[in-house]
N, C-alpha and C positions, 0 to 999 in steps of 0.2 A: 235636278236633271238625273236621269237614270244612270248614266255612265259614271257620274261623280259618286252616286250612291253605291254602285258596284265597286268602284275603287275603294271606297271607305269600308265596305263589307269585306273585301278581299284583305285589306290591311288588318281588320279585326280578326279574320280567320287566321292570318299569319301570326297574330299575337296569341292564338289559342282559343278564340271565341267560337265555340261550336254553334251557338245560336245564329251567328252571322252566316255560317255556311247553310244552315237550315233555311234562312231567308233567301239566299241565292238559289238554293234548290227549289223552293216554292215558286220563285219568280220565273225560272227557266224550265221547270219540269215538263210542262205541256208542249213547249216548243221543241224540246229535245225528243220527247216521245213521238211527236209528229215527224220530225226529221228522220229518226231511226226507222219509223214506220214505212218510209219510202224505200228502205233497203231490206228490211226484215218483215216477212209476211205474218208470221204467227204472233198474236197479241201478247202471249205469255213471254215469248222470246224477246219481243220489243221491250217489255218491262225489265227483263233480265239484262239486256244489252244497255238500256238506259241506266240501270243501277250500276252496272260495271263502268260506264262512262263517268258517272258522278263520283264513284270511288276513285277512279284514276285522277279525276280533276282534284278531288280533295287531297289526295296524296301528293299531287304535283304543285298544289297552291303555294307551298313554302318557296318554291323556285320561280313562281310567276313574277315577272319583272314589270308587267304592265306595258310592254312594248305595243301590244294591241289591246282592243277592248276585251273585257272579260268574256262577254258572250261570243265574240269571234273565236277566242281561244277555246271556249267550251264547245262550240260547234265543231271545231276542228277535231277535238278529242272524240266527240260523238260520232262523227263521220268515220274516223279511223277505227273506232271500236266496232262500228257496224260492219265495215268492210272486213276487218279481221275476223269477226264472227262468221261472216259468209265464207271466207276463205277456209276457216277451220271446219266448216260444215260442207265445203266444196259446193257452194251454191252461188247462183247469180241473183242480183236483186229481182224482186217479183214484178209482176205487171200491174201492181196496184197504185202506182204513183198518182195517177190522175183520179182514180176512183176514191182513194182515201181523201184527197183534197176536196172532191166534189160531193162527198157524202152528205155534209151538212146542207149544201145547196140543194141537193136532190131531195132531201127530207123535207125541206121547206117548200118544195115545188109540187106537193101532192096534187093540188088543183090542176096544175098544168099537165101532169101525168095522166090524170083522169080524162082529159079532153084530147089527148094526143092520139092520132090515128095510128094503126099498126104499122103503116108504111114509114111514117116519121120516126116511130120508136125504133124500128129496125135500122133505119139510116143512122139515127143517133148512136145506137149500140155499136154499129159497124164502125162509125167514126171513133168512138171511144176505144174500141178494141184496137183499131189501127194506131191510135196515138199511144196507147199502152205498149203495144208491141214495138213501136218506134223507139220509145224510151228504153225498153229492155235492150234493144239492139245497139243503142248508142254506147260508145266506149265510156268507161267509168268517168274519165276526166270531163268529157262533154256533158254527161248526164248530171254530174254533181254541180257543175257551173249553171246549167239550165234550171235545175230544180231549185237551187238556192235563189236564183233570180226570179223565176216565174211563180214558185209556190211559197217561198218565204219572203219575197219582195226585198231582198237585200241589195245594197248598192254594189257597184262593181268594186269599189275599194274594200268593202266588207268581205266580198267573195274572195278577192285577192288575198286578204289576210287569212281567211279560213283555209284556202287551198294552197297557200304559201307559194304564190306565183305572181308575176307582174300583172297590173291591170290590163295591159294590152293583150296578154295571153287570155285573160278572162273574157274580154270582148270577143276575141277570135273564137274561143271555145263556144261561147253562147251563139255567135253568128253561125258557126258550123253546125251546132246542134239544131238551131231553128231551121236552117236550110234542109237538114236531113229529115226532120219531122215534116216540114212543109212538102218535101218531095214525096213522102209517104201518103199524105192526105190529099194532095192535089188531084190525083186520078179520081178519088171518091167525089170530091167537090165538082170536078169537071163533068163527071158522069151525071151528077144531079142536075147541073145546069142544062146539059143536053136533054135530059128527060123532061125538064120543065119547059123547054123550048119546043118540044115535039107537039 
Protein backbone atom coordinates (compact mmCIF):
# COMPACT_ATOMS: atom_id res chain seq x y z
CA UNK A 1 0.00 0.00 0.00
CA UNK A 2 1.43 3.39 -1.02
CA UNK A 3 0.60 5.09 2.27
CA UNK A 4 2.48 2.45 4.27
CA UNK A 5 5.39 2.79 1.88
CA UNK A 6 5.32 6.58 2.33
CA UNK A 7 5.35 6.14 6.11
CA UNK A 8 8.32 3.80 5.90
CA UNK A 9 10.17 6.15 3.56
CA UNK A 10 9.49 9.08 5.89
CA UNK A 11 10.88 7.09 8.82
CA UNK A 12 13.98 6.28 6.78
CA UNK A 13 14.44 9.97 5.87
CA UNK A 14 14.07 10.88 9.54
CA UNK A 15 16.89 8.42 10.28
CA UNK A 16 19.10 10.21 7.72
CA UNK A 17 18.50 8.12 4.59
CA UNK A 18 18.77 10.59 1.66
CA UNK A 19 17.84 7.89 -0.89
CA UNK A 20 14.45 7.49 0.80
CA UNK A 21 13.70 11.18 0.19
CA UNK A 22 14.79 10.79 -3.42
CA UNK A 23 12.17 8.04 -3.75
CA UNK A 24 9.46 10.28 -2.27
CA UNK A 25 10.56 13.08 -4.60
CA UNK A 26 10.34 10.79 -7.64
CA UNK A 27 6.91 9.53 -6.56
CA UNK A 28 5.34 12.99 -6.13
CA UNK A 29 7.33 15.29 -8.41
CA UNK A 30 4.87 15.27 -11.33
CA UNK A 31 1.83 15.75 -9.07
CA UNK A 32 3.46 18.67 -7.29
CA UNK A 33 4.52 20.26 -10.60
CA UNK A 34 0.95 19.91 -11.87
CA UNK A 35 -0.47 21.39 -8.67
CA UNK A 36 1.90 24.37 -8.67
CA UNK A 37 1.25 24.86 -12.39
CA UNK A 38 -2.32 25.86 -11.50
CA UNK A 39 -0.98 28.82 -9.56
CA UNK A 40 2.21 29.80 -11.39
CA UNK A 41 2.17 30.32 -15.16
CA UNK A 42 5.84 30.38 -16.15
CA UNK A 43 7.21 26.81 -16.48
CA UNK A 44 10.64 27.78 -15.14
CA UNK A 45 9.02 29.39 -12.11
CA UNK A 46 6.91 26.25 -11.61
CA UNK A 47 10.14 24.23 -11.44
CA UNK A 48 11.67 26.71 -8.98
CA UNK A 49 8.58 26.78 -6.73
CA UNK A 50 8.36 22.97 -6.79
CA UNK A 51 12.03 22.73 -5.84
CA UNK A 52 11.44 25.20 -3.01
CA UNK A 53 8.44 23.17 -1.81
CA UNK A 54 10.48 19.95 -1.76
CA UNK A 55 13.32 21.69 0.09
CA UNK A 56 10.85 22.96 2.68
CA UNK A 57 9.39 19.47 3.00
CA UNK A 58 12.84 17.93 3.40
CA UNK A 59 13.78 20.41 6.12
CA UNK A 60 10.45 19.90 7.91
CA UNK A 61 10.43 16.09 7.70
CA UNK A 62 12.23 15.59 11.03
CA UNK A 63 9.20 17.25 12.68
CA UNK A 64 6.60 15.35 10.59
CA UNK A 65 4.53 13.29 13.05
CA UNK A 66 2.37 11.46 10.54
CA UNK A 67 -0.94 12.95 11.74
CA UNK A 68 -1.93 13.15 8.06
CA UNK A 69 -0.78 11.23 5.00
CA UNK A 70 2.60 12.33 3.64
CA UNK A 71 1.21 13.45 0.28
CA UNK A 72 -1.48 15.52 2.02
CA UNK A 73 1.21 17.24 4.06
CA UNK A 74 3.35 17.73 0.93
CA UNK A 75 0.39 19.16 -1.06
CA UNK A 76 -0.22 21.67 1.72
CA UNK A 77 3.42 22.76 1.61
CA UNK A 78 3.29 23.05 -2.20
CA UNK A 79 0.10 25.14 -2.19
CA UNK A 80 1.44 27.47 0.48
CA UNK A 81 4.77 27.81 -1.35
CA UNK A 82 2.97 28.66 -4.61
CA UNK A 83 0.73 31.21 -2.90
CA UNK A 84 3.71 32.79 -1.13
CA UNK A 85 5.53 32.97 -4.44
CA UNK A 86 2.61 34.82 -6.02
CA UNK A 87 2.29 37.19 -3.08
CA UNK A 88 6.01 37.92 -3.31
CA UNK A 89 5.58 38.66 -7.01
CA UNK A 90 2.29 40.52 -6.39
CA UNK A 91 0.41 38.32 -8.82
CA UNK A 92 -2.77 36.32 -8.87
CA UNK A 93 -3.04 32.75 -10.14
CA UNK A 94 -3.23 32.59 -13.95
CA UNK A 95 -6.07 31.59 -16.20
CA UNK A 96 -4.48 28.29 -17.19
CA UNK A 97 -6.04 25.93 -14.64
CA UNK A 98 -8.28 24.19 -17.12
CA UNK A 99 -5.94 24.52 -20.12
CA UNK A 100 -3.08 22.81 -18.30
CA UNK A 101 -5.29 19.90 -17.29
CA UNK A 102 -6.90 19.61 -20.71
CA UNK A 103 -3.62 19.84 -22.65
CA UNK A 104 -3.07 16.08 -22.84
CA UNK A 105 -6.69 15.47 -23.74
CA UNK A 106 -6.62 18.06 -26.48
CA UNK A 107 -3.36 16.70 -27.90
CA UNK A 108 -4.99 13.27 -28.13
CA UNK A 109 -8.01 14.76 -29.89
CA UNK A 110 -6.31 15.88 -33.12
CA UNK A 111 -8.79 14.01 -35.29
CA UNK A 112 -11.72 15.65 -33.54
CA UNK A 113 -10.16 19.05 -33.99
CA UNK A 114 -9.66 18.50 -37.71
CA UNK A 115 -13.36 17.80 -38.25
CA UNK A 116 -14.65 20.53 -35.92
CA UNK A 117 -16.43 23.35 -37.68
CA UNK A 118 -15.36 26.96 -36.93
CA UNK A 119 -18.59 27.73 -35.08
CA UNK A 120 -18.10 24.80 -32.69
CA UNK A 121 -14.44 25.70 -32.18
CA UNK A 122 -15.38 29.28 -31.34
CA UNK A 123 -18.06 28.10 -28.90
CA UNK A 124 -15.62 25.67 -27.24
CA UNK A 125 -12.95 28.36 -26.91
CA UNK A 126 -15.49 30.81 -25.49
CA UNK A 127 -16.61 28.24 -22.93
CA UNK A 128 -13.01 27.44 -21.99
CA UNK A 129 -12.17 31.14 -21.59
CA UNK A 130 -15.27 31.67 -19.46
CA UNK A 131 -14.36 28.75 -17.19
CA UNK A 132 -10.76 29.98 -16.88
CA UNK A 133 -11.91 33.48 -16.00
CA UNK A 134 -14.40 32.11 -13.46
CA UNK A 135 -11.58 30.13 -11.80
CA UNK A 136 -9.43 33.28 -11.65
CA UNK A 137 -12.28 35.26 -10.13
CA UNK A 138 -12.92 32.71 -7.38
CA UNK A 139 -11.52 33.55 -3.95
CA UNK A 140 -8.37 31.51 -3.18
CA UNK A 141 -10.08 29.24 -0.64
CA UNK A 142 -12.84 28.26 -3.08
CA UNK A 143 -10.44 27.84 -6.01
CA UNK A 144 -8.09 25.62 -3.99
CA UNK A 145 -10.89 23.35 -2.82
CA UNK A 146 -12.41 23.06 -6.30
CA UNK A 147 -9.15 22.38 -8.15
CA UNK A 148 -8.02 19.77 -5.62
CA UNK A 149 -11.36 17.99 -6.05
CA UNK A 150 -11.95 18.38 -9.79
CA UNK A 151 -8.40 18.29 -11.18
CA UNK A 152 -6.58 16.11 -8.64
CA UNK A 153 -9.56 13.93 -7.75
CA UNK A 154 -8.85 14.12 -4.02
CA UNK A 155 -11.46 13.12 -1.47
CA UNK A 156 -13.12 15.65 0.80
CA UNK A 157 -11.12 14.26 3.74
CA UNK A 158 -7.83 14.67 1.87
CA UNK A 159 -8.72 18.22 0.85
CA UNK A 160 -9.68 19.03 4.45
CA UNK A 161 -6.24 17.83 5.57
CA UNK A 162 -4.46 19.86 2.90
CA UNK A 163 -6.44 23.05 3.53
CA UNK A 164 -6.50 22.47 7.30
CA UNK A 165 -10.24 22.95 7.69
CA UNK A 166 -13.25 20.74 8.54
CA UNK A 167 -14.75 18.48 5.85
CA UNK A 168 -18.01 20.44 6.06
CA UNK A 169 -16.12 23.60 5.13
CA UNK A 170 -14.56 21.81 2.15
CA UNK A 171 -18.00 20.66 0.96
CA UNK A 172 -19.35 24.18 1.33
CA UNK A 173 -16.42 25.73 -0.55
CA UNK A 174 -16.71 23.25 -3.41
CA UNK A 175 -20.47 23.76 -3.61
CA UNK A 176 -20.07 27.56 -3.68
CA UNK A 177 -17.25 27.35 -6.25
CA UNK A 178 -19.30 25.09 -8.55
CA UNK A 179 -22.29 27.38 -8.19
CA UNK A 180 -20.13 30.37 -9.13
CA UNK A 181 -18.64 28.65 -12.20
CA UNK A 182 -22.06 27.33 -13.24
CA UNK A 183 -23.45 30.85 -12.99
CA UNK A 184 -20.77 32.05 -15.40
CA UNK A 185 -21.27 29.33 -18.02
CA UNK A 186 -25.07 29.02 -17.84
CA UNK A 187 -25.71 32.09 -20.06
CA UNK A 188 -23.39 30.61 -22.71
CA UNK A 189 -25.08 27.22 -22.63
CA UNK A 190 -28.56 28.76 -22.59
CA UNK A 191 -27.61 30.89 -25.60
CA UNK A 192 -26.49 27.79 -27.50
CA UNK A 193 -29.74 25.95 -26.75
CA UNK A 194 -31.74 28.96 -27.95
CA UNK A 195 -29.69 29.08 -31.19
CA UNK A 196 -30.16 25.34 -31.78
CA UNK A 197 -33.93 25.63 -31.27
CA UNK A 198 -34.29 28.48 -33.79
